[in-house]
C-alpha positions as CSV (number, residue, x, y, z in Angstrom):
1,M,197.4,97.5,83.1
2,T,194.6,99.9,84.0
3,E,194.7,103.4,85.1
4,T,194.3,104.7,88.4
5,A,191.1,106.6,89.0
6,D,191.8,110.2,88.1
7,P,189.4,112.2,86.0
8,L,192.1,113.6,83.9
9,L,193.1,109.9,82.7
10,D,190.2,109.9,80.1
11,A,190.3,106.4,78.2
12,E,189.6,108.1,75.1
13,Q,192.2,110.8,75.4
14,L,194.7,108.3,76.6
15,A,193.9,106.1,73.5
16,T,194.5,109.0,71.1
17,L,197.8,110.0,72.9
18,E,199.0,106.4,72.3
19,T,198.5,107.1,68.5
20,M,200.4,110.4,68.2
21,L,203.4,109.6,70.5
22,P,205.5,108.1,67.9
23,H,205.3,111.1,66.0
24,V,205.9,113.8,68.5
25,S,209.9,113.3,68.5
26,L,209.5,114.8,64.6
27,F,206.7,116.8,65.1
28,G,206.6,117.9,68.7
29,W,203.3,118.2,70.8
30,T,201.0,119.3,67.8
31,R,198.2,118.7,65.7
32,R,200.6,117.4,62.9
33,A,201.7,114.9,65.3
34,L,197.8,113.9,66.5
35,A,197.2,114.0,62.5
36,E,199.6,111.5,62.0
37,G,198.4,109.0,64.7
38,L,194.9,109.0,64.2
39,R,195.8,108.2,60.3
40,D,198.3,105.3,61.4
41,T,195.4,103.7,63.4
42,G,192.7,104.5,60.6
43,R,190.4,106.8,62.5
44,D,188.4,109.6,61.6
45,A,190.7,112.6,60.6
46,S,188.1,114.8,61.9
47,E,188.9,114.0,65.4
48,V,191.9,116.4,65.2
49,A,189.1,119.3,65.2
50,W,188.0,118.4,68.6
51,R,190.8,116.3,70.5
52,F,193.0,118.2,72.9
53,Q,191.4,121.3,72.2
54,G,194.0,122.7,75.0
55,G,196.8,122.3,72.3
56,A,200.1,121.1,74.1
57,P,199.5,122.0,77.6
58,E,196.6,119.5,77.5
59,M,198.5,116.9,75.6
60,I,201.7,117.2,78.1
61,E,199.9,117.6,81.1
62,L,198.1,114.0,80.2
63,F,201.4,112.5,79.2
64,F,203.0,113.1,82.6
65,A,199.8,111.9,84.3
66,R,199.7,109.0,82.5
67,A,203.3,107.8,83.5
68,L,202.6,108.8,87.1
69,S,199.6,106.4,86.9
70,R,201.3,103.6,85.6
71,A,204.3,104.0,88.1
72,V,202.2,104.3,91.1
73,L,200.7,100.8,90.0
74,A,203.9,99.5,89.1
75,A,205.3,100.3,92.3
76,E,202.9,98.9,94.5
77,P,204.6,95.6,95.2
78,Q,207.9,97.2,95.9
79,V,206.2,100.1,98.1
80,A,204.4,97.4,100.1
81,S,207.6,95.4,100.9
82,E,209.9,98.5,101.7
83,I,209.8,99.7,105.5
84,R,211.6,102.9,104.9
85,L,209.8,105.8,103.3
86,T,212.5,107.3,101.1
87,K,213.1,103.6,99.7
88,R,209.5,103.7,98.8
89,V,210.0,107.0,97.3
90,R,213.1,105.7,95.2
91,A,210.8,103.0,94.1
92,V,208.1,105.2,92.5
93,V,210.9,107.2,90.9
94,A,212.5,104.3,89.4
95,C,209.1,103.4,88.1
96,L,208.4,106.7,86.7
97,L,211.7,106.4,84.9
98,N,210.4,103.4,83.5
99,E,207.6,104.6,82.1
100,F,209.3,107.4,80.4
101,G,211.8,105.1,78.8
102,P,210.2,104.2,75.9
103,D,208.8,107.8,75.4
104,K,212.0,109.7,75.7
105,D,212.0,111.5,72.9
106,A,208.3,112.8,73.6
107,L,209.5,113.4,77.3
108,R,212.7,115.5,75.8
109,R,210.1,117.4,73.7
110,A,207.7,118.2,76.6
111,V,210.6,119.3,78.8
112,A,212.0,121.5,76.1
113,W,208.6,123.3,76.0
114,L,208.0,123.7,79.6
115,V,211.1,124.8,80.4
116,L,210.4,128.0,78.3
117,P,209.5,131.2,80.9
118,V,206.3,131.7,79.4
119,N,205.5,127.9,80.8
120,A,206.9,128.4,84.3
121,R,203.7,127.9,85.7
122,R,202.6,125.2,84.0
123,L,206.0,123.4,84.8
124,A,205.3,124.1,88.5
125,A,201.8,122.3,88.1
126,I,203.2,119.4,86.6
127,T,205.7,118.9,89.0
128,A,203.4,119.6,91.6
129,R,201.3,117.0,90.5
130,L,204.4,114.5,90.5
131,V,205.7,115.0,93.5
132,N,202.6,114.9,95.6
133,G,201.6,111.7,93.6
134,I,205.0,110.2,94.3
135,W,204.9,111.1,98.1
136,D,201.2,109.9,98.2
137,A,202.3,106.8,96.6
138,A,205.4,105.9,99.0
139,G,202.7,106.1,101.8
140,D,203.5,109.7,103.3
141,R,200.7,110.9,105.6
142,S,202.4,114.0,107.2
143,T,199.9,116.7,107.4
144,D,202.4,119.3,109.3
145,A,204.6,121.6,107.8
146,S,207.1,118.4,106.9
147,R,204.5,117.6,104.0
148,Y,205.2,120.6,102.1
149,T,209.1,120.6,103.0
150,K,209.1,117.1,101.6
151,R,207.4,117.7,98.7
152,A,209.6,120.9,98.1
153,T,212.6,118.8,98.2
154,L,211.7,116.3,96.0
155,A,210.6,118.8,93.5
156,A,214.2,120.4,93.4
157,I,215.8,116.8,93.2
158,L,213.0,115.4,90.6
159,V,213.4,118.0,87.8
160,P,217.3,117.8,87.5
161,T,216.8,114.2,87.9
162,L,214.6,114.0,84.7
163,L,217.1,116.1,83.0
164,F,220.2,113.9,83.8
165,F,217.6,111.0,82.8
166,L,217.3,112.3,78.9
167,S,220.8,112.0,78.4
168,D,221.4,108.7,80.4
169,I,221.7,105.9,77.4
170,D,221.5,103.0,80.0
171,F,218.2,100.9,79.6
172,E,218.3,100.4,83.4
173,H,218.7,104.2,83.9
174,E,221.4,103.0,86.8
175,A,223.1,106.4,86.3
176,T,219.8,108.6,86.8
177,L,218.9,106.7,89.7
178,A,222.6,106.8,91.3
179,F,222.1,110.6,90.6
180,F,218.9,110.9,92.3
181,D,220.2,108.8,95.2
182,R,223.3,111.3,95.7
183,R,221.0,113.9,95.9
184,L,218.5,112.5,98.1
185,Q,221.5,111.7,100.3
186,G,222.6,115.3,100.2
187,V,219.2,116.4,101.6
188,G,219.5,113.7,104.2
189,R,222.9,115.0,105.4
190,I,221.7,118.6,105.4
191,G,218.6,117.9,107.3
192,R,220.6,115.7,110.2
193,F,223.2,118.9,110.5
194,R,220.2,121.3,110.6
195,A,218.5,119.1,113.5
196,K,221.8,119.1,115.1
197,M,222.4,122.5,114.9
198,Q,219.1,123.5,116.2
199,G,219.4,121.2,119.2
200,A,222.8,122.7,120.1
201,C,221.5,126.3,119.6
202,G,218.4,125.3,121.6
203,G,220.4,123.7,124.6
204,L,222.7,127.3,124.3
205,M,219.7,129.3,124.7
206,G,218.5,127.1,127.6
207,R,221.8,127.7,129.4
208,R,221.7,131.3,128.6
209,V,218.2,131.6,130.2
210,R,219.2,129.5,133.2
211,F,222.1,131.7,133.8
212,A,220.1,135.0,133.2
213,G,217.5,133.9,135.6
214,R,220.4,133.1,138.4
215,A,221.7,136.2,137.8
216,A,218.9,138.2,138.5
217,A,218.0,136.8,141.6
């Protein structure tokens, strides 16, 4: 599988990431995990000194970008055949979970690092990258305020979904997808209720304006 065009997805760095992933569960996102991975593949140990010079932030950012890129590619057939935008979003999210599945321990370590208060900005940046990628892959082309509303909404759903996923032992991730669906449906109900209320309030204000106009006449 080839990666999508993304300057973050450097082929050599991706290959290095692959070597260290089996060791992240034990050593975390550290140079020790990197050294163990290089040793496994017979690569020069001196690479530790210049690979991922940004440390854990760089490693984790690439880990999420890699999963997103692969999920987007995997979801393409279903996205192309699905009419409803929300279903296309769900398809990309499902593929994202599949990509994280074999590396759930690495994901758990990444999330544990990201949720530290000192890493709040990094968590926000990675989350924004994920939701932008998911909506774009699903075919959302909106440019008005709804673009930002959609992304903020998905961000509020995606993070709890990933946390739920970490405790989901089902290989097919059905419980996690059901969790995601419930929250997506809840947002839809709130949106419909808000639209109805705005319509009702708009109608009420219109009647008041007309009544005030007649009274003034």
